[in-house]
Structure formats: C-alpha cells, structure tokens
N, C-alpha and C positions, 0 to 999 in steps of 0.2 A: 437065622433071624438075629442072633446076637452078633455074628460077624458083620452083617450088613449095617447095623447101628454103629459099630466101631469105625467102619470105612466112611460112613456119612459124617460122623463127628470130626474125623481127621480132615476130610475135605472142607468142612465148614471152618475149622480152625485155620487151615491154610489160606482160605479165601479172605480171612480177616487180616492177614499180614500184608503190610505195604510192599508193593513190588516196584523196583526202581529200574529205569531204562536209560540208556545213553546212546546218542546218535553217533554212528560210525560213518564218517564221510568216505571211507574206502569202499565199504560194502553198500553204502547208501541205505542202511537199515538201522532200526533201533534194536540194540542188543541189551538184554537184561544184565544188570550188574548186581552184585551181592556185596553191599557196603559192610565194613567191619563195625564192631561195636564202638571203637574209638571214633570212626568217621561219623557214626550216627550221633554220638555225644557231642562232637564238635559242631555238627550241623544245628543241633538243638541249642547249644550255647551261643552260636553265632546269631541265630534268629532271636533268642532272648535278649542279647546285648543290643542288637539293632532296635528292637522294640522299646527297650528301656531308654536308649538315647533319644529316640523319636518322642517318647512320652515326656522325658525331662525337658526337651526343647520346647514342646508345646506348652508345658507348664510355665517355663520361664517367660515365654512369649506372652502368655495370658497374664502373668504376674506383673510384667512391666507395661503392657499395653492396655490392659483392661482395668478401669478405675472402679473398683467395687464400692458400693455404698458405705459399707462398714469402714473401709479404708479412708474414704473421704471424711467421714465423721471423726476418725482418729486424727487425721492431719489438721482439720479445723480446730479440734480441741487442743492439740499441741501448740498451734500458733497462738491461740487465745491464752494458754498458760504462759508462753514465752513473753507475750505482751504484758501480762499481769506481773510476772517476775521482774521485768524491766522497770515497770512503774514502781514496784516495791523497792527495787535497788536504788532508783533515783531518789525516792522519798527518804529512804534510810540515810543516804548520803547527805541530804539537806538537814535531816534531824541531827546527825552527828556533827555537822558544821556548827549548828546552833549550840549544841552541848559543849563543843570545844571552845567556842567563844565565851560561853557562860563560865566554863571552868577557868579560862584565862582571866576573866574579870573577877572571879572569886579569889584567885590567888593574888592578882596584881592590884586589886582595889579593896574588896570587901574584907579580906583577911588583914590587909595592911591597915585599914581603918580600925579594926579591932585589935591591932597589935598582936595578931596571931600568926604563927608560922604557916607558910604556904603548905597546901596539901600536896605531898609528893606523888609522882606518878605511881610509885609502888603501892602507896596507900589508896590512891584514887581508883586503881584498877585491880586492887587485891581480890583474889578469888575468881578472877576471870580466866576460865580455861574451857576448852571444848568439852561438852558433855558427852557421856557415853552413848546417849541415844542418837548422836550424830555420826557415830562411827559406822553405822550401817549405811549412811549416805555416802561416806567416803569410798565404800566398796562398789558403789553403783556407777554406771556410766552416764554421761550426758547430764549430769546434775551439778556442774560446777557453779552455775548461777544460784542454785538452791543453797549450796554450801556458803557461797559468798554472802547472800542475804541473811542466812542464819547467823553467820559470824558477826555481821554488822548489828543485827538485832540483839545478840548477846552483849556486844560492847555497849550499845545504847542503853539497855536495861541496867548494866553495871554502872555506867556513868550517871544515869538518873538517880539510882539508889544512893551513890556516894555523894552526889550533889545535894540531895535532900538532907542527908546526915550533916553535911557541912553547913547548910542553911540553918538547921536546928541548933547547931553549936553557936553560930553567929548570932542567932536570935537570943540565946541565953546570955551571950556576951553583951549585946546591945542593951539589954534591960538594965544593966548596971553602968552604962557608959553614956548617959544622956549629955553630960557635960562635954565629953570628948566629941560627940556628934556635932555639937554647935560650933566647935573649933575647926572641924574638917572642911576644907574647900569643897563646896557642894553646889554652887550656882555659876552661871556665866558671869564674867566681869562686865559685860555689856549686855543690855537688854536686847532681845531678839528684834524688837521693832526698830532699833537703830542700826542693825547690821546691814551692810551692803552686800557683802559676800565673805566667804571663808577664803582668806588669801593663801594660807598655808597651814598644813597640819604638822603633826609631830613626826620626826624621823629624818632620814636623809633627803635633802632637797637641793635644788640648784641655786647657788648664791648669785644674786642679780648684779653684784658689784665686782666680785672676783671671778665669776664665771666658772667656779668649781663646785663639786659636790661637797656638801657639808652637813653635819648633823644639826638639825633644828630642835632645840630642847624645849620648845613650847608650841603655841599656836598663835597665828597672826589673824586678827580680826580687822577687816577693812571697814572704816567708818569715818564720818566727817569730823574735821577738827572741832573740838569743843564738845563731842559726845560724852555723856557722863560715864565714868568708870567706877565700879562698886567693889567693895571688899567681898570676897567670896566665902569668908568664914570669920568667926571671932578671933581676935589676936591683938598683937601689939606691933606698931610700926617700928621696924628695925632700921630701915634706910628710907630717906625721903630727900632726894636731891639728884645732882648730876652724876651719872656713871658713864665711864668711857664705853662707847659703842651703843649703850642703851639710852643715852640722852637723859631727859628727866625721867626718873624711875622711882618706884616705891617697892620696898620689900616688907612683907608682913610676916612676923613670926607667930604662927598659930599654936605653938606648943605641940606636944605629942609628936615631935620631930617633923612637923610640916612647916613649909615656907612657901609663899607665893610671891611672884614678881610681876610688876606692871610697868612696861617700858615705853619710851618714845612719847611721853605725855606732853601736852601743851601747858598744862597747869598741874601743880601739886597742891592738894587741899588739906594735907595732914602733916604732922611733925614727928620726928623720931621720938619714941617713947609713948606716943599717944595710943590709947586703947580704942579699938574699933570693933563694931559688931557686923555680922554678916548683913550685907545690903547697904552699909553706909557709903555715902559718896566720898571718894578719896582723891579723885583727880579727873582730868579730861583728856580725851584722845588728842594726839598731836603728831608731829613729824620731825621730832628732834633726834639727835644722835645719828647713827648709821641706819638711815631709813630711806626708802625710795618712794614713799607716799604715806598719806595719813593712815595710821593704823595703830592698833594696840598689840604689843607683843606680851603674851601672858604665859607664865610658867608655874608649874606645881612641882615642888621638890620634897622628897621624903628621905630623911637621913642624909641629906645633901645630894641625893641622886635624882635626876630629872624623871618625872612621871609623864605619861600621856594625859594631858588635861581633859581629853574627851571622856575619860572615865570618872570625872569629878563634876558632872552636871546633873546629878541624879535628883536634885530637889526642884529643878525648874524646867526639866525637859520631859515630855511624854515619850513613850517608846518610839512613836513615829518620828518625833523631832530628833530623838537620839540617833535613829537610823540615818536620817538625813544629814545630821552632823558628821557621822562616820563617813558617809559617802562624799561629802564635800571635802573633808579633811584628807581623804585618800586621793581624790582627784586633783587637789591643789598641788601643783608640781614645783613651785618656786617659793622663795621667801621674800619678804619686803624689808628685811634688815640684815 
C-alpha cells in the first residue's frame, strides 16, 4: 500500500511538468525535446521582454492619442495662467515707464526748482536685490515669465518707495521757498486758446533753412502775429531788443539761476531793468529774425544750460493737457527758426 502511493505521487508530479516537442521534417514526426535550464530561462526572459515592450507601446499610444479629462483641465489652466502673466508683465512695463518718467521729472525739474542735488541711481535703487524666497523659483523650470514679472514688481516697489521719500523731502523744502516758487517759470508764455499748433519741441530737429539736424534749445509755438506773450515767472527784464537770429527778443532774469527767452516778437512791451510778475504782458508774437513763419520761440535756462520747457508748465496745465503737450512736442519734427 505504501509503495503504491509513492508510485502514484511520482506519476502525478511528472504529469505536472511541461513537455516540449519539436517537429522533425526528416522523420515527419514530433519528437520530444528536453530544453536546458538556460534555454528555459532565455525563453521566459524573451516572453517577458516582448510583453513589456508591447505594454509600453500601448501606454505611449494611449498617452499621446487619448485626451484625458484631467489633462484637458491642466492644459486649460496653464493657458489661463500664461495669459494672466502676460497681462501682468505688460502692466508692469507700463507702470515702470510711468515711474521712470516721474523719476526723470523729479531730477530734472522738481529738485532743480528746490536747488537740491539730483537723486543718483545708486540712492534711488538702493537695497534692490533679489530676495531669498525667489531663489526657489530660479531652480524651477518653465517659470522665466514668473521671475521676470517678480523682478519688475521688485523694481517698481523700490522706485515708488524712493520717489515718495523724495517728494517728502521736496515738500519740506517747498514750505520755506514760497518766494522762489513765484520766480520759477511755471506757465505757458502763450494762452492755450491762442495756440494754433506746437511747431517744434525741445531737442534735435530739422533746420528749415539750412536743411541740417540741429539742437533746438526751446519750444516753438505757432500763433498769429500780435498774439499776447506773457512772462512765465517773476523777474527782471535783462534784454529787450534786437538779437541776431532771434529778432525782437526778451530775456527775463528770474533769479535762482533761471532765465527765460522770448524771440521773434512783433512788439516788445517792456524795457531792460523792468520788474515783471508772472502773467504780465511783455510782448506780441511776430515773425522777426531767422524765422519761417509767425511763432514764438521760448526757452528756459538754468545755470546757463537749456532746459526742456515742457517741464515748466505745471501751474496752468492739467495732467491731460500736459500729456497732450508732450505728444505734440515729440511729434513736431522741424523748427521754425
């Protein structure tokens, strides 16, 4: 009984083993083969590799061809973020342009008026450096726009802070300088209602007579002959008469290192040494001297150096009118004298 059980168990174990056959074309029969352990392992490895390759191929095919809902949501969210960052980037550029213009006016006019030294770039941008919390962004990919906007906002915050500090300083200076303010050129020499157009602004322009590029040290206001011309600040008439190239002209010394010039006049209504107040009638528009048409050539000089007159109309121009004046001055490409 015990021997029978052992024989049966052995037969059962043998029946569980896989049997391999190979067709022999010579004998036209299937002959049993006995693969080695190495051949068996190679067969298993081959089948596993083939299965893995097929599985990977199916996964990649599904990944690129099948649009999963979650993936669609992520793509839409990413596109929305990119649009928002682009808008922020554009708005930060616009804000920085305004601040740079304000900083230029602060140095070139407000601080000049108060006889204060211009605020250097080193002082204006002091303390501006990348913060440590942005270092994490630098190590991440596809976030160059985020870093750019972050840098611009840092710069804008710094500029606003130092501009506020500068205005606080100028405010304290202005409280003790009311007399100086009355002498600073601060209005247009011709009333806006009489102006035909801005003939030319400050800077390099095309000379209508010589046909060359030349530096225009003032602004040309086109107006009819006889249009009233007013003093733009309190002062004393220094010159009132004919000047070569300028025709009939008036120079007013305002003190505090300021001087204004009014040229090509048809009439001069003041005399050298005469004291004038801001808004006093001093002459009339003409076409005398080196001139190609009726207009007033107006200059502002500080310490003998020409200034852009467009920065000296702050008492009679609204912000909108000032912007329009800037636009006209920049678009005027030739001079009339």
